[in-house]
A tleap script that builds the chain and sets N, CA, C and O, in Angstrom:
source leaprc.protein.ff14SB
mol = sequence {
  NMET LEU VAL SER ASP VAL PRO GLU LEU ASP
  SER ILE PRO GLY LEU ALA ASP ALA LEU ASP
  SER LEU VAL GLU THR ALA VAL SER LEU GLU
  ASN GLY GLY PHE TRP ASP ASP ASP PRO PHE
  LEU MET ASP SER TYR ARG GLU VAL ILE TRP
  ASP GLY VAL SER GLU ASP ALA ILE LEU PHE
  SER GLN LEU PRO ALA LEU ASN GLY ASP PRO
  ARG ARG ASP ARG ALA ARG ARG PHE MET THR
  LEU VAL PHE MET GLU GLN GLU ARG GLU VAL
  ASP LEU THR GLN TYR GLY ASN ASP LEU LEU
  VAL MET ARG HIE GLU ALA ASP ALA GLU GLY
  CCYS
}
set mol.1.N position { -13.292 74.511 79.149 }
set mol.1.CA position { -13.428 74.808 77.740 }
set mol.1.C position { -14.111 76.168 77.594 }
set mol.1.O position { -15.095 76.446 78.279 }
set mol.2.N position { -13.606 76.991 76.727 }
set mol.2.CA position { -14.182 78.296 76.451 }
set mol.2.C position { -15.208 78.182 75.333 }
set mol.2.O position { -15.181 77.237 74.545 }
set mol.3.N position { -16.108 79.150 75.274 }
set mol.3.CA position { -17.131 79.164 74.229 }
set mol.3.C position { -16.485 79.235 72.848 }
set mol.3.O position { -17.019 78.681 71.888 }
set mol.4.N position { -15.369 79.896 72.742 }
set mol.4.CA position { -14.690 80.059 71.454 }
set mol.4.C position { -13.903 78.814 71.032 }
set mol.4.O position { -13.468 78.727 69.884 }
set mol.5.N position { -13.712 77.849 71.941 }
set mol.5.CA position { -12.978 76.622 71.614 }
set mol.5.C position { -13.821 75.719 70.722 }
set mol.5.O position { -15.023 75.564 70.938 }
set mol.6.N position { -13.192 75.137 69.736 }
set mol.6.CA position { -13.875 74.196 68.852 }
set mol.6.C position { -13.729 72.806 69.472 }
set mol.6.O position { -12.610 72.350 69.710 }
set mol.7.N position { -14.855 72.129 69.737 }
set mol.7.CA position { -14.748 70.804 70.371 }
set mol.7.C position { -14.205 69.766 69.389 }
set mol.7.O position { -14.440 69.842 68.183 }
set mol.8.N position { -13.495 68.824 69.923 }
set mol.8.CA position { -13.020 67.701 69.130 }
set mol.8.C position { -14.186 66.736 68.927 }
set mol.8.O position { -14.999 66.570 69.835 }
set mol.9.N position { -14.288 66.104 67.776 }
set mol.9.CA position { -15.381 65.170 67.503 }
set mol.9.C position { -15.445 64.055 68.541 }
set mol.9.O position { -16.528 63.610 68.923 }
set mol.10.N position { -14.285 63.613 68.989 }
set mol.10.CA position { -14.252 62.518 69.953 }
set mol.10.C position { -14.692 62.944 71.351 }
set mol.10.O position { -14.987 62.091 72.188 }
set mol.11.N position { -14.742 64.260 71.620 }
set mol.11.CA position { -15.112 64.710 72.960 }
set mol.11.C position { -16.614 64.611 73.208 }
set mol.11.O position { -17.047 64.666 74.359 }
set mol.12.N position { -17.413 64.467 72.161 }
set mol.12.CA position { -18.865 64.310 72.306 }
set mol.12.C position { -19.228 62.918 71.793 }
set mol.12.O position { -19.207 62.679 70.586 }
set mol.13.N position { -19.556 62.007 72.691 }
set mol.13.CA position { -19.844 60.629 72.279 }
set mol.13.C position { -20.988 60.560 71.261 }
set mol.13.O position { -22.061 61.125 71.471 }
set mol.14.N position { -20.734 59.859 70.159 }
set mol.14.CA position { -21.753 59.637 69.144 }
set mol.14.C position { -21.890 60.748 68.107 }
set mol.14.O position { -22.640 60.594 67.143 }
set mol.15.N position { -21.183 61.860 68.285 }
set mol.15.CA position { -21.319 62.988 67.361 }
set mol.15.C position { -20.853 62.626 65.950 }
set mol.15.O position { -21.526 62.956 64.973 }
set mol.16.N position { -19.736 61.968 65.837 }
set mol.16.CA position { -19.206 61.613 64.520 }
set mol.16.C position { -20.171 60.691 63.780 }
set mol.16.O position { -20.410 60.865 62.585 }
set mol.17.N position { -20.721 59.714 64.488 }
set mol.17.CA position { -21.678 58.799 63.857 }
set mol.17.C position { -22.951 59.525 63.432 }
set mol.17.O position { -23.491 59.259 62.358 }
set mol.18.N position { -23.429 60.439 64.272 }
set mol.18.CA position { -24.632 61.203 63.945 }
set mol.18.C position { -24.401 62.079 62.723 }
set mol.18.O position { -25.274 62.174 61.861 }
set mol.19.N position { -23.242 62.720 62.634 }
set mol.19.CA position { -22.928 63.556 61.476 }
set mol.19.C position { -22.805 62.717 60.208 }
set mol.19.O position { -23.284 63.121 59.148 }
set mol.20.N position { -22.165 61.550 60.312 }
set mol.20.CA position { -22.070 60.645 59.156 }
set mol.20.C position { -23.456 60.238 58.661 }
set mol.20.O position { -23.709 60.216 57.456 }
set mol.21.N position { -24.338 59.920 59.581 }
set mol.21.CA position { -25.695 59.528 59.231 }
set mol.21.C position { -26.440 60.675 58.542 }
set mol.21.O position { -27.158 60.456 57.566 }
set mol.22.N position { -26.270 61.882 59.048 }
set mol.22.CA position { -26.909 63.051 58.469 }
set mol.22.C position { -26.427 63.288 57.044 }
set mol.22.O position { -27.231 63.575 56.158 }
set mol.23.N position { -25.137 63.173 56.818 }
set mol.23.CA position { -24.573 63.370 55.480 }
set mol.23.C position { -25.072 62.294 54.528 }
set mol.23.O position { -25.415 62.596 53.385 }
set mol.24.N position { -25.120 61.052 54.974 }
set mol.24.CA position { -25.616 59.960 54.125 }
set mol.24.C position { -27.071 60.191 53.740 }
set mol.24.O position { -27.452 59.920 52.601 }
set mol.25.N position { -27.885 60.681 54.654 }
set mol.25.CA position { -29.295 60.960 54.374 }
set mol.25.C position { -29.406 62.066 53.338 }
set mol.25.O position { -30.198 61.959 52.402 }
set mol.26.N position { -28.621 63.129 53.492 }
set mol.26.CA position { -28.670 64.249 52.551 }
set mol.26.C position { -28.251 63.802 51.158 }
set mol.26.O position { -28.856 64.217 50.169 }
set mol.27.N position { -27.231 62.969 51.067 }
set mol.27.CA position { -26.764 62.484 49.768 }
set mol.27.C position { -27.813 61.589 49.126 }
set mol.27.O position { -28.030 61.673 47.917 }
set mol.28.N position { -28.472 60.729 49.906 }
set mol.28.CA position { -29.478 59.840 49.329 }
set mol.28.C position { -30.687 60.629 48.846 }
set mol.28.O position { -31.284 60.265 47.833 }
set mol.29.N position { -31.065 61.700 49.542 }
set mol.29.CA position { -32.171 62.541 49.084 }
set mol.29.C position { -31.806 63.250 47.784 }
set mol.29.O position { -32.629 63.367 46.876 }
set mol.30.N position { -30.571 63.718 47.706 }
set mol.30.CA position { -30.126 64.439 46.509 }
set mol.30.C position { -30.034 63.510 45.301 }
set mol.30.O position { -30.277 63.940 44.174 }
set mol.31.N position { -29.697 62.276 45.517 }
set mol.31.CA position { -29.485 61.342 44.404 }
set mol.31.C position { -30.713 60.540 44.031 }
set mol.31.O position { -30.580 59.468 43.439 }
set mol.32.N position { -31.883 61.009 44.350 }
set mol.32.CA position { -33.046 60.287 43.857 }
set mol.32.C position { -34.218 60.193 44.793 }
set mol.32.O position { -35.307 59.805 44.368 }
set mol.33.N position { -34.041 60.531 46.044 }
set mol.33.CA position { -35.158 60.435 46.952 }
set mol.33.C position { -36.074 61.641 46.867 }
set mol.33.O position { -37.281 61.506 46.670 }
set mol.34.N position { -35.496 62.811 47.016 }
set mol.34.CA position { -36.313 64.023 47.059 }
set mol.34.C position { -36.366 64.703 45.698 }
set mol.34.O position { -37.442 65.084 45.235 }
set mol.35.N position { -35.238 64.855 45.070 }
set mol.35.CA position { -35.179 65.507 43.756 }
set mol.35.C position { -35.450 64.458 42.696 }
set mol.35.O position { -34.700 63.491 42.565 }
set mol.36.N position { -36.517 64.646 41.941 }
set mol.36.CA position { -36.818 63.657 40.915 }
set mol.36.C position { -36.753 64.295 39.539 }
set mol.36.O position { -36.437 65.477 39.404 }
set mol.37.N position { -37.049 63.515 38.537 }
set mol.37.CA position { -36.973 63.977 37.155 }
set mol.37.C position { -38.277 64.609 36.697 }
set mol.37.O position { -38.520 64.715 35.495 }
set mol.38.N position { -39.109 65.026 37.621 }
set mol.38.CA position { -40.412 65.574 37.290 }
set mol.38.C position { -40.571 66.952 37.935 }
set mol.38.O position { -41.290 67.096 38.924 }
set mol.39.N position { -39.906 67.957 37.382 }
set mol.39.CA position { -39.986 69.280 38.004 }
set mol.39.C position { -41.366 69.901 37.822 }
set mol.39.O position { -42.077 69.595 36.865 }
set mol.40.N position { -41.727 70.761 38.737 }
set mol.40.CA position { -43.000 71.466 38.685 }
set mol.40.C position { -42.828 72.713 37.820 }
set mol.40.O position { -42.133 73.653 38.206 }
set mol.41.N position { -43.461 72.715 36.654 }
set mol.41.CA position { -43.407 73.849 35.743 }
set mol.41.C position { -44.753 74.563 35.794 }
set mol.41.O position { -45.683 74.209 35.070 }
set mol.42.N position { -44.843 75.568 36.654 }
set mol.42.CA position { -46.111 76.244 36.877 }
set mol.42.C position { -46.663 76.857 35.593 }
set mol.42.O position { -47.880 76.893 35.410 }
set mol.43.N position { -45.813 77.332 34.713 }
set mol.43.CA position { -46.295 77.947 33.468 }
set mol.43.C position { -47.110 76.973 32.627 }
set mol.43.O position { -48.075 77.378 31.979 }
set mol.44.N position { -46.739 75.708 32.627 }
set mol.44.CA position { -47.505 74.701 31.879 }
set mol.44.C position { -48.896 74.538 32.467 }
set mol.44.O position { -49.882 74.471 31.734 }
set mol.45.N position { -48.975 74.475 33.784 }
set mol.45.CA position { -50.276 74.363 34.455 }
set mol.45.C position { -51.097 75.630 34.239 }
set mol.45.O position { -52.308 75.567 34.024 }
set mol.46.N position { -50.431 76.772 34.297 }
set mol.46.CA position { -51.123 78.043 34.108 }
set mol.46.C position { -51.761 78.113 32.720 }
set mol.46.O position { -52.900 78.559 32.584 }
set mol.47.N position { -51.040 77.680 31.701 }
set mol.47.CA position { -51.581 77.691 30.338 }
set mol.47.C position { -52.818 76.809 30.216 }
set mol.47.O position { -53.808 77.212 29.605 }
set mol.48.N position { -52.770 75.620 30.787 }
set mol.48.CA position { -53.907 74.705 30.724 }
set mol.48.C position { -55.109 75.301 31.449 }
set mol.48.O position { -56.236 75.221 30.961 }
set mol.49.N position { -54.870 75.892 32.600 }
set mol.49.CA position { -55.961 76.508 33.358 }
set mol.49.C position { -56.515 77.698 32.585 }
set mol.49.O position { -57.731 77.856 32.476 }
set mol.50.N position { -55.638 78.527 32.053 }
set mol.50.CA position { -56.072 79.705 31.315 }
set mol.50.C position { -56.914 79.309 30.101 }
set mol.50.O position { -57.921 79.953 29.805 }
set mol.51.N position { -56.502 78.254 29.402 }
set mol.51.CA position { -57.287 77.755 28.263 }
set mol.51.C position { -58.655 77.251 28.725 }
set mol.51.O position { -59.651 77.431 28.025 }
set mol.52.N position { -58.703 76.628 29.891 }
set mol.52.CA position { -59.963 76.085 30.409 }
set mol.52.C position { -60.971 77.139 30.794 }
set mol.52.O position { -62.179 76.919 30.700 }
set mol.53.N position { -60.476 78.294 31.231 }
set mol.53.CA position { -61.390 79.363 31.646 }
set mol.53.C position { -61.501 80.464 30.594 }
set mol.53.O position { -62.047 81.532 30.873 }
set mol.54.N position { -60.995 80.219 29.403 }
set mol.54.CA position { -60.973 81.262 28.383 }
set mol.54.C position { -62.366 81.706 27.960 }
set mol.54.O position { -62.577 82.886 27.678 }
set mol.55.N position { -63.319 80.782 27.910 }
set mol.55.CA position { -64.656 81.148 27.454 }
set mol.55.C position { -65.698 81.042 28.547 }
set mol.55.O position { -66.708 81.744 28.502 }
set mol.56.N position { -65.480 80.192 29.515 }
set mol.56.CA position { -66.482 79.983 30.551 }
set mol.56.C position { -65.785 79.497 31.818 }
set mol.56.O position { -64.588 79.208 31.811 }
set mol.57.N position { -66.530 79.413 32.874 }
set mol.57.CA position { -66.015 78.861 34.120 }
set mol.57.C position { -65.828 77.357 33.958 }
set mol.57.O position { -66.473 76.719 33.126 }
set mol.58.N position { -64.934 76.807 34.772 }
set mol.58.CA position { -64.673 75.369 34.735 }
set mol.58.C position { -64.482 74.893 36.170 }
set mol.58.O position { -64.004 75.637 37.027 }
set mol.59.N position { -64.856 73.661 36.415 }
set mol.59.CA position { -64.621 73.063 37.734 }
set mol.59.C position { -63.179 72.594 37.823 }
set mol.59.O position { -62.593 72.142 36.840 }
set mol.60.N position { -62.622 72.710 39.014 }
set mol.60.CA position { -61.261 72.240 39.265 }
set mol.60.C position { -61.100 70.786 38.811 }
set mol.60.O position { -60.092 70.431 38.201 }
set mol.61.N position { -62.080 69.961 39.107 }
set mol.61.CA position { -62.009 68.534 38.765 }
set mol.61.C position { -62.042 68.287 37.262 }
set mol.61.O position { -61.696 67.194 36.813 }
set mol.62.N position { -62.448 69.276 36.483 }
set mol.62.CA position { -62.511 69.115 35.029 }
set mol.62.C position { -61.246 69.585 34.315 }
set mol.62.O position { -61.097 69.378 33.111 }
set mol.63.N position { -60.339 70.215 35.052 }
set mol.63.CA position { -59.090 70.656 34.440 }
set mol.63.C position { -58.262 69.434 34.063 }
set mol.63.O position { -58.148 68.498 34.854 }
set mol.64.N position { -57.682 69.434 32.862 }
set mol.64.CA position { -56.907 68.265 32.429 }
set mol.64.C position { -55.635 68.075 33.258 }
set mol.64.O position { -55.006 69.037 33.699 }
set mol.65.N position { -55.286 66.829 33.449 }
set mol.65.CA position { -54.077 66.485 34.198 }
set mol.65.C position { -52.849 66.616 33.301 }
set mol.65.O position { -52.912 66.338 32.103 }
set mol.66.N position { -51.748 67.038 33.885 }
set mol.66.CA position { -50.483 67.140 33.156 }
set mol.66.C position { -49.449 66.153 33.680 }
set mol.66.O position { -48.337 66.071 33.159 }
set mol.67.N position { -49.821 65.411 34.707 }
set mol.67.CA position { -48.881 64.511 35.355 }
set mol.67.C position { -49.553 63.172 35.583 }
set mol.67.O position { -50.744 63.120 35.892 }
set mol.68.N position { -48.810 62.093 35.434 }
set mol.68.CA position { -49.344 60.757 35.619 }
set mol.68.C position { -49.684 60.409 37.056 }
set mol.68.O position { -50.441 59.471 37.306 }
set mol.69.N position { -49.140 61.144 37.987 }
set mol.69.CA position { -49.415 60.921 39.408 }
set mol.69.C position { -50.586 61.817 39.806 }
set mol.69.O position { -50.411 63.030 39.920 }
set mol.70.N position { -51.785 61.248 40.021 }
set mol.70.CA position { -52.975 62.071 40.289 }
set mol.70.C position { -52.840 62.992 41.500 }
set mol.70.O position { -53.312 64.128 41.459 }
set mol.71.N position { -52.215 62.531 42.563 }
set mol.71.CA position { -52.068 63.368 43.761 }
set mol.71.C position { -51.130 64.534 43.503 }
set mol.71.O position { -51.407 65.667 43.896 }
set mol.72.N position { -50.024 64.249 42.843 }
set mol.72.CA position { -49.059 65.307 42.532 }
set mol.72.C position { -49.689 66.317 41.579 }
set mol.72.O position { -49.521 67.525 41.751 }
set mol.73.N position { -50.410 65.830 40.584 }
set mol.73.CA position { -51.037 66.711 39.612 }
set mol.73.C position { -52.078 67.606 40.281 }
set mol.73.O position { -52.139 68.806 40.013 }
set mol.74.N position { -52.881 67.025 41.138 }
set mol.74.CA position { -53.916 67.793 41.843 }
set mol.74.C position { -53.278 68.889 42.705 }
set mol.74.O position { -53.761 70.021 42.727 }
set mol.75.N position { -52.212 68.557 43.401 }
set mol.75.CA position { -51.510 69.539 44.237 }
set mol.75.C position { -50.930 70.657 43.376 }
set mol.75.O position { -50.996 71.829 43.747 }
set mol.76.N position { -50.370 70.300 42.243 }
set mol.76.CA position { -49.774 71.305 41.360 }
set mol.76.C position { -50.840 72.203 40.739 }
set mol.76.O position { -50.640 73.412 40.628 }
set mol.77.N position { -51.961 71.627 40.338 }
set mol.77.CA position { -53.051 72.452 39.802 }
set mol.77.C position { -53.542 73.424 40.861 }
set mol.77.O position { -53.770 74.599 40.573 }
set mol.78.N position { -53.707 72.936 42.090 }
set mol.78.CA position { -54.194 73.781 43.171 }
set mol.78.C position { -53.207 74.906 43.475 }
set mol.78.O position { -53.618 76.056 43.623 }
set mol.79.N position { -51.909 74.593 43.570 }
set mol.79.CA position { -50.911 75.629 43.834 }
set mol.79.C position { -50.918 76.684 42.733 }
set mol.79.O position { -50.797 77.877 43.010 }
set mol.80.N position { -51.059 76.249 41.500 }
set mol.80.CA position { -51.103 77.193 40.385 }
set mol.80.C position { -52.331 78.083 40.487 }
set mol.80.O position { -52.250 79.288 40.251 }
set mol.81.N position { -53.470 77.490 40.841 }
set mol.81.CA position { -54.688 78.285 40.989 }
set mol.81.C position { -54.556 79.321 42.113 }
set mol.81.O position { -55.010 80.455 41.964 }
set mol.82.N position { -53.950 78.947 43.210 }
set mol.82.CA position { -53.757 79.893 44.311 }
set mol.82.C position { -52.886 81.052 43.831 }
set mol.82.O position { -53.183 82.214 44.111 }
set mol.83.N position { -51.827 80.741 43.119 }
set mol.83.CA position { -50.965 81.778 42.565 }
set mol.83.C position { -51.753 82.667 41.606 }
set mol.83.O position { -51.659 83.893 41.675 }
set mol.84.N position { -52.530 82.054 40.712 }
set mol.84.CA position { -53.307 82.820 39.736 }
set mol.84.C position { -54.356 83.691 40.412 }
set mol.84.O position { -54.634 84.797 39.950 }
set mol.85.N position { -54.941 83.203 41.501 }
set mol.85.CA position { -55.918 84.011 42.226 }
set mol.85.C position { -55.225 85.208 42.878 }
set mol.85.O position { -55.762 86.316 42.865 }
set mol.86.N position { -54.041 84.994 43.446 }
set mol.86.CA position { -53.297 86.100 44.053 }
set mol.86.C position { -52.902 87.152 43.011 }
set mol.86.O position { -52.815 88.340 43.319 }
set mol.87.N position { -52.669 86.705 41.793 }
set mol.87.CA position { -52.323 87.610 40.693 }
set mol.87.C position { -53.561 88.214 40.033 }
set mol.87.O position { -53.453 88.973 39.069 }
set mol.88.N position { -54.729 87.873 40.557 }
set mol.88.CA position { -56.027 88.358 40.054 }
set mol.88.C position { -56.274 87.968 38.595 }
set mol.88.O position { -56.832 88.732 37.808 }
set mol.89.N position { -55.841 86.764 38.271 }
set mol.89.CA position { -56.121 86.213 36.945 }
set mol.89.C position { -57.399 85.388 36.956 }
set mol.89.O position { -58.141 85.361 35.975 }
set mol.90.N position { -57.648 84.716 38.075 }
set mol.90.CA position { -58.850 83.887 38.206 }
set mol.90.C position { -59.516 84.173 39.547 }
set mol.90.O position { -58.902 84.707 40.471 }
set mol.91.N position { -60.782 83.801 39.623 }
set mol.91.CA position { -61.524 83.829 40.878 }
set mol.91.C position { -61.915 82.396 41.204 }
set mol.91.O position { -62.348 81.651 40.326 }
set mol.92.N position { -61.763 82.015 42.452 }
set mol.92.CA position { -62.103 80.673 42.908 }
set mol.92.C position { -63.294 80.747 43.848 }
set mol.92.O position { -63.344 81.589 44.745 }
set mol.93.N position { -64.256 79.850 43.630 }
set mol.93.CA position { -65.439 79.782 44.472 }
set mol.93.C position { -65.683 78.335 44.857 }
set mol.93.O position { -65.663 77.443 44.008 }
set mol.94.N position { -65.914 78.109 46.145 }
set mol.94.CA position { -66.251 76.757 46.591 }
set mol.94.C position { -67.552 76.332 45.940 }
set mol.94.O position { -68.535 77.073 45.966 }
set mol.95.N position { -67.564 75.147 45.358 }
set mol.95.CA position { -68.738 74.625 44.664 }
set mol.95.C position { -68.932 73.185 45.108 }
set mol.95.O position { -68.475 72.258 44.440 }
set mol.96.N position { -69.609 72.996 46.236 }
set mol.96.CA position { -69.727 71.656 46.822 }
set mol.96.C position { -68.358 71.191 47.278 }
set mol.96.O position { -67.684 71.881 48.043 }
set mol.97.N position { -67.943 70.014 46.807 }
set mol.97.CA position { -66.620 69.484 47.123 }
set mol.97.C position { -65.593 69.852 46.059 }
set mol.97.O position { -64.507 69.273 46.014 }
set mol.98.N position { -65.927 70.800 45.217 }
set mol.98.CA position { -65.076 71.191 44.100 }
set mol.98.C position { -64.842 72.698 44.162 }
set mol.98.O position { -65.367 73.380 45.041 }
set mol.99.N position { -64.064 73.199 43.239 }
set mol.99.CA position { -63.845 74.633 43.103 }
set mol.99.C position { -64.310 75.066 41.722 }
set mol.99.O position { -64.044 74.388 40.730 }
set mol.100.N position { -64.987 76.165 41.660 }
set mol.100.CA position { -65.365 76.767 40.390 }
set mol.100.C position { -64.287 77.783 40.057 }
set mol.100.O position { -63.986 78.673 40.852 }
set mol.101.N position { -63.707 77.639 38.865 }
set mol.101.CA position { -62.621 78.509 38.437 }
set mol.101.C position { -63.157 79.404 37.322 }
set mol.101.O position { -63.652 78.922 36.304 }
set mol.102.N position { -63.047 80.720 37.537 }
set mol.102.CA position { -63.509 81.687 36.537 }
set mol.102.C position { -62.404 82.716 36.313 }
set mol.102.O position { -61.580 82.967 37.193 }
set mol.103.N position { -62.404 83.300 35.126 }
set mol.103.CA position { -61.488 84.417 34.899 }
set mol.103.C position { -61.850 85.525 35.873 }
set mol.103.O position { -63.017 85.704 36.223 }
set mol.104.N position { -60.850 86.256 36.299 }
set mol.104.CA position { -61.102 87.396 37.168 }
set mol.104.C position { -61.974 88.391 36.402 }
set mol.104.O position { -61.823 88.575 35.194 }
set mol.105.N position { -62.866 89.009 37.115 }
set mol.105.CA position { -63.873 89.881 36.492 }
set mol.105.C position { -63.269 90.898 35.527 }
set mol.105.O position { -63.805 91.092 34.436 }
set mol.106.N position { -62.182 91.545 35.895 }
set mol.106.CA position { -61.553 92.544 35.023 }
set mol.106.C position { -61.038 91.893 33.730 }
set mol.106.O position { -61.139 92.488 32.658 }
set mol.107.N position { -60.482 90.666 33.827 }
set mol.107.CA position { -60.003 89.959 32.641 }
set mol.107.C position { -61.148 89.497 31.773 }
set mol.107.O position { -61.033 89.495 30.547 }
set mol.108.N position { -62.246 89.105 32.382 }
set mol.108.CA position { -63.397 88.631 31.621 }
set mol.108.C position { -64.015 89.769 30.817 }
set mol.108.O position { -64.571 89.535 29.744 }
set mol.109.N position { -63.924 91.005 31.328 }
set mol.109.CA position { -64.478 92.152 30.632 }
set mol.109.C position { -63.504 92.763 29.650 }
set mol.109.O position { -63.861 93.663 28.890 }
set mol.110.N position { -62.259 92.271 29.663 }
set mol.110.CA position { -61.247 92.802 28.748 }
set mol.110.C position { -60.590 94.075 29.228 }
set mol.110.O position { -59.979 94.789 28.432 }
set mol.111.N position { -60.699 94.379 30.510 }
set mol.111.CA position { -60.101 95.599 31.062 }
set mol.111.C position { -58.666 95.374 31.419 }
set mol.111.O position { -57.998 96.291 31.898 }
savepdb mol mol.pdb
quit
C-alpha cells in the first residue's frame, strides 16, 4: 500500500465502529449535552460589575449573580473580571479568600 492510497474501512479492524461511535458522541453533545440554552453574555456580566464598582470597591463575593447555577455564575464573573483587568477597566487585589474589585486608577480619576 502506498502512502497516497486511501485505506478501505474494512481493512482496519474496528475502524468503522470507532468512527460511528465518534459521530454519535458529537451529535449527542450538539443536541443538548455541551451546547445549552444558557449562553455566556459577557456584556451582561460586565455591566453588573461596572455598576458595582462605579462608586467604590466591591468584593468579588458581593457581586450579584446573573445565573441560577452558582458555579457557572462564579466562573463567568471571574472570566469577565480577568477580561476587564486586561482591558484596564478594573484592578483586582487578593483580599483573603476573596478578590477586591476596583475601577482602574485612570478610570477612577476620570482620565
